[in-house]
C-alpha positions, 0 to 999 in steps of 0.5 A, spaced: 557 468 505 560 473 510 561 478 504 553 477 502 551 479 509 555 485 509 553 487 502 546 486 505 546 490 511 550 496 507 544 497 503 541 500 510 546 505 511 546 512 511 538 512 513 536 517 519 534 514 526 528 518 525 526 514 519 528 507 523 523 510 528 518 511 523 519 504 520 518 501 527 512 505 528 509 502 522 511 495 523 507 495 530 501 498 526 502 493 520 503 487 524 496 488 527 492 490 521 491 482 520 483 483 519 484 486 512 487 480 509 481 476 512 476 481 511 472 478 505 472 471 508 470 474 515 464 478 511 462 472 507 463 466 512 462 469 519 457 474 517 454 471 511 454 476 507 453 474 499 459 476 495 456 482 491 454 485 498 462 484 500 463 487 494 459 493 496 462 493 503 469 493 500 467 499 496 465 503 502 472 501 505 475 504 499 471 511 499 473 512 506 480 511 504 479 517 499 476 521 503 481 520 509 487 521 505 484 527 502 483 530 509 489 527 511 493 531 506 489 538 507 491 537 514 498 535 513 499 542 509 495 546 515 497 543 522 503 538 520 504 531 519 506 529 526 499 531 529 495 528 523 499 521 524 498 521 532 491 522 532 489 517 526 493 512 529 490 513 536 482 513 533 484 508 528 485 503 534 479 505 538 475 504 532 477 497 530 475 495 537 468 497 536 468 495 529 467 487 531 460 489 534 457 491 528 454 485 524 448 488 519 450 490 512 448 498 512 452 498 519 458 495 516 458 499 510 458 505 515 463 502 520 468 501 515 468 507 511 469 511 518 475 506 520 478 507 513 477 515 513 481 516 520 486 510 518 488 513 512 489 520 514 495 517 516 498 516 509 499 522 506 502 525 513 507 519 513 509 520 506 511 527 508 514 525 514 518 520 511 521 525 506 522 530 511 527 525 515 530 523 509 536 526 505 535 527 498 539 521 496 536 516 500 529 518 499 527 511 495 531 507 500 527 510 506 521 508 502 523 501 501 525 501 509 518 503 510 515 497 506 520 493 509 517 494 516 510 493 513 512 487 509 515 484 516 509 485 519 505 483 514 509 477 513 507 475 521 500 478 521 496 473 516 500 467 519 498 469 526 491 472 524 490 465 521 492 462 528 488 467 532 482 465 527 483 457 528 483 458 536 479 464 538 475 466 532 475 473 528 474 477 534 481 476 537 483 480 530 479 486 532 482 487 539 489 485 536 488 491 531 486 496 535 491 495 541 497 495 536 494 502 533 494 505 540 501 502 542 504 505 535 500 512 537 504 512 543 511 510 541 510 516 535 509 521 541 515 518 545 520 518 539 518 523 534 516 529 538 518 535 533 522 538 539 527 532 539 527 530 532 532 532 526 529 535 520 533 533 514 529 536 508 523 540 509 521 543 503 516 549 502 515 551 495 515 559 494 510 559 488 507 552 489 504 548 483 497 545 484 498 537 483 491 538 480 494 542 474 500 537 473 498 534 467 504 528 468 502 527 475 495 526 472 497 520 467 501 517 473 495 518 477 491 513 472 497 508 471 497 508 479 489 507 480 490 501 475 496 498 479 492 499 485 486 496 482 490 490 480 494 489 486 488 489 491 485 483 488 490 479 492 486 482 498 479 480 496 477 476 490 484 472 491 483 469 498 476 467 496 479 464 490 484 460 494 478 458 499 473 456 494 477 454 487 483 451 490 480 449 497 485 452 502 484 453 509 485 460 512 491 458 515 494 456 509 492 462 505 495 466 511 501 462 510 501 463 502 500 471 503 505 471 509 510 468 504 509 475 500 511 479 506 517 475 508 520 474 501 519 482 501 522 483 507 529 479 505 530 481 498 526 488 497 532 492 500 538 489 496 533 489 489 532 497 490 539 498 491 541 494 485 536 497 481 537 504 483 545 503 481 543 502 474 540 509 474 534 506 470 528 511 469 523 510 475 517 510 470 520 504 466 521 500 473 514 502 475 512 499 468 516 493 469 513 492 476 506 493 473 507 488 467 510 482 472 503 483 477 499 482 470 503 476 469 501 473 476 494 473 474 494 470 467 498 464 470 493 462 474 489 460 468 494 455 465 494 449 470 490 446 475 497 445 479 497 447 486 504 450 485 502 455 480 499 459 486 506 460 489 509 462 482 503 467 481 504 470 488 512 470 487 510 474 480 506 479 484 511 480 489 516 482 485 512 486 481 510 490 487 517 490 490 519 494 484 513 498 483 511 501 490 518 504 492 519 507 485 512 510 484 512 513 491 519 516 490 517 519 483 511 522 487 516 525 492 520 528 487 514 531 483 511 534 490 517 539 491 514 543 486 507 544 490 504 543 497 507 536 499 501 534 503 497 535 496 501 531 492 502 525 497 495 525 498 493 525 490 498 519 490 495 516 496 488 517 493 489 513 486 490 507 491 484 509 495 480 510 489 482 503 487 479 500 493 472 503 491 472 499 485 477 494 485 474 489 490 467 491 488 468 489 481 472 483 482 467 480 486 461 482 481 465 479 476 467 473 480 460 472 481 457 473 474 463 470 470 467 466 474 475 466 476 478 464 469 474 470 466 476 475 471 483 473 471 483 474 464 480 481 464 485 483 470 491 482 466 488 486 460 487 492 465 494 491 467 496 491 460 493 498 459 496 501 465 503 499 462 501 502 455 499 509 460 506 508 463 509 508 456 506 514 454 508 518 461 515 517 459 513 521 452 510 526 456 516 527 461 521 527 455 517 533 452 516 536 459 524 535 460 526 538 453 521 544 454 524 546 461 531 546 457 529 550 452 526 555 456 533 555 461 538 556 455 
């Protein structure tokens, strides 16, 4: 047992203190974002919006994310990641508190668009900061530590969120979200001031390649959009499925989703360290992650046994544990060819676009055809993403051969 614990903690060795601070800030911020997993329930059950209306609101959620991520990438390349992160966290906290007072359909569409525009400007800046604070050999583990912090917060967030809803209602969630974002902003101001931190890997390409002209990165972008589309069903249609089809309470839903974060908190870092040591291609590992996520949906149609919900959640969890860190590491490596903010913004936009279409299409499909048809369709779409990643492997192999030919 002692050896097991020693090996577990050894997976965290060598990471810079700046990465640890960034992880703590992310943890505080993520612990507070407990509105998000319950947003579709809040809109449907509390504000009495129809499921199609909830789908449209979630599309504005995604549209704000796309615009915010694009702006965040541009600002990161122009004024630096630190300023973008601080302003984003501070304003997001204020906007989250204000959002609870919006109760009309059009008002909520506009409100969630603005919140996500400001909130997701943080993402490309955070990825560039993470790369700057990490040595080359620690990139993937640094990404994993950030996800570890996110999921530690996420495992606590939904469970606490379910208790807050039961005790004082949804308004308490908005206040919690707002306060924690502001706290994260001021912690960033204190511990990651550019005058006090050590930059380990700040890259500025002399002749930057545009991310928008990188064929392989566009193929990767499409695959990540599909992965995001599939994965995000767990934050919109899946809570409704748990509620309406499997008759779980908000507290039980919070516990089930909290299991996802807690499992990642315990096992992701050792898993990523082990997979890194196998020297497998990052793209092959991303493909495996997407395949496992596809399986998490199809199993739900196989039986009415309640335990299948845990099996589905476990498959999705392992899938995201593999796909997210290695996709991020692939994007960081590729970004060194050009402006890092531009590359990381495009990577983040693939998931932001997923927000626009995933929630809305999922809601409309559930409304028209039911959950069983929807899960079958989602599985097939995920398998299309698997095929695209296999094609990406061929493109990268040809690219590598061409590079070696030109340099010999």
